[in-house]
N, C-alpha and C positions, 0 to 999 in steps of 0.2 A: 393239832398234831400235823396236819398238812403244812401249816406254817413253819413248824420246826424243821420238817423235812426239806422244805424249800430253802430255808436259811442255811441249813447244813450243806446242801448241795452247792449253794452259792459260795459259801466259805471254802469248801473243798475245791471248787473250781478256781477260785482266786489263788489259793495256796498252790494248786497244781500248775497253773499257767502263769502265775505272777500277775501283779497289778500293773496295768499300763500306766506309765508315769511320763513326765515331761522329758526325762533323759532318754527314754526309749524313742520318743518322737524325734528328739534332737539327733540321736544316732542315725535314725532313718533318713533325716534331712541331710546329715553329713555324708552318708553313703550315697545319696542321690547327687550331692555336689561333686563327690569324687567320681561318680560314674559320668556325670556331665563333663568334668574336666578331662577324664580319660577319653571320652568320645570326641571331645574337641581336639585333643592331641592327636588321636588317630586320624581324624579328618584332615588335620594340618599335614600330617605325614603323607596321607594319601594324595593330597593336593601337590605336595612337593614331588612325590614320585611321578604323578601325572605330568607335572611341569618338566621334569627331567626326561621323561619318555618323549614328550613333544619336542624338546630341544634336540634330543638324539635323532629323532625322525627328521627334523629340519636340517640337521647337519648331514645326514645321509642323503637327503634330497639335494642339498647344495652340492655335495660331492658328485652325485650322479649327473647333475646339471653341468658342473664344471667339466666332467669327463666328456659328456656329449658335445659341449661347446668346443672343446679341444679337437675332438674327432671331426666335427663339422668343419672347423677351420683348416685342419690338415687336408681333408677331402677337397675343400674349395681351392686351397693352394695347389694341390696336385692337378685338379681340373684346369686351373688357370695356366699352369705350366704346359700342360698337354695342348691346350688351345693355342698358346703362343708358339709352340713348336710347329703345330700344323699350319698356322697362318704366316709365320715368318719364314722367308726363303732360307735355304741352307747355304748362304753365300757370305763372303766377307769382302770388305772393301779395304784396299791398301795402297800405299804410295810406292810407285816403282822407281828404279834408278834413273830412268829417263825423265822423271818429273810428272808423269801422268798418274792419274788415279784409276785403278782398275778394280773390277769386281769378279770374284770367282769362288769356287768351293773352298779352296785353300789359298793362302797368300802366295805361295810359290807358283801355283798354276795361274793365278790372276795376273802375275807379272812375267809369265813365261816368255812372251814375245817382246818384252820391254826391258830386258837386261837384268831381271831379278828384282828382289824386294830391296828398297832403300833402307839402310840401317840407321 
């Protein structure tokens, strides 16, 4: 009698839960393949996004570097002009009407005693 009960329970279980077959295992394998493909695709997309973010960061860095370089060049140029103005005397040299070359703050004052500036 115990044997009959055991067999009945086994049959009832098989009927209730179904019999595991090769197609069930194949479906599970196919699902795993799809999951693996999906994971691979997502990893590829994540890699592309990371690459894009790196590229954007590099562009921003380059832009900042260019800006800094221009500002440095402008500052250097300004400093050079200031130094030149400080070191160079505020005079001009010109040819006067009497044939002499004179130096002064302006051309007219340089040749004041020499008949004026030669045209």
